[in-house]
N, C-alpha and C positions, 0 to 999 in steps of 0.2 A: 577504552578502545572503541573506535567507531566501527560500524558495520561494514561488511565487505560483500555481502550477497545482494543480488537483485532478484526478486522473486516475481515471476509473471504468472498470473492465474487466468486461464482461458476457458475453463469449464465451469458449469453452474456450481457454486460453492457458498458456504457460510463461513465467515471469518470471525474468529474470537481471539481475545487475549486473556490468558490465564497463567498465573504464576510465572511471569516473565517469558512466556512462550506464545508465539503466534500459532494458533491452531486453525487449520483449514480443513473443513469437512467437505470434501468433493462429493457431489451427488452423481453417482455413476448410473444407477437405475432408480426408479421411483422409491424403492425401499432399501436401497443399498448405498452406503457411503464409504469413502476412503478417508481416513484421518491422517493428516500430516502435521507435525509440530516442528517449529524452528525457534531457537532461542532469539529473543529480541536483540540481544547484543550483536548477533551476526548479521542482522538486516540493515541495509542502507536504503533500499527502495522497494516498494510494493507496487506492481503494475497489475491492474485489473482490466482485462480485455474481454469484451463481450457482455451479453445480458445475463441476468440471473446470478449475479455475484452480490451477496449481502454482507455489509460491513457495518457494525453498530457504531453509534456515535461515541460510545465508551471506548471501543477498540480504536477508533480514529484518534481520540484524545490521548490514549496511552501511546500510540505510534508517534504522535506529535511530540509528546514529552520525551520520548527516546530518540528524537531527531531522525525519524524514519519517514521519508517522503512517500506519498501515495499518488498514483496517477490513474485516472479512470479513462479508458478508451472505449467509447461506445460505437454505435453503428456508423457514425460519420468517419471515425478513424479507420474502420474496416473498409470504407469506401475511398480511402486515400487522403483524407483530410487530417486536420490537427486533432490531438487528444481533447476530450471533453473537459476534464478538470485536473488541476494540480493541487495537492495539499502538502504544504511544507511548514515546518516549524518556523516561527518568527523569533528573532532575537532583538534586544534593544542595544543600539549602538549610538552613543552620544544623544540619548533622548529620542531617537528616531527608530521606527520599526523597519527592519531590513530582513530580506530573506536570508535564511541560514545558508552557509556555504555548501549546502547539500546539493544544490542544483548542478547537475552535470553540464559541462560546457556545450554538449550537443543539444541540450534543450534550450539554452539561451539564445 
């Protein structure tokens, strides 16, 4: 089953993947965090909007392996421009690399 949730993170956070769960540690105050966990199988797309959102390369790799797209929206996006980065899983079709069918039509 493919994911059905789109998660947008807009507050300073640290993102990890452990035991097939995406874990988001939101930094509420300097020494106070709120932890959120979501099963990877439920996720279709992760959108990170704003500064101070940390995602490790290992987490990015696991998200890609699970066909979960990642979009980074930085300062330019908040000023009304395009998102900064898209990360999507690649698949091989007839010996060519093609974007996975994960891209929503609104992005294309």
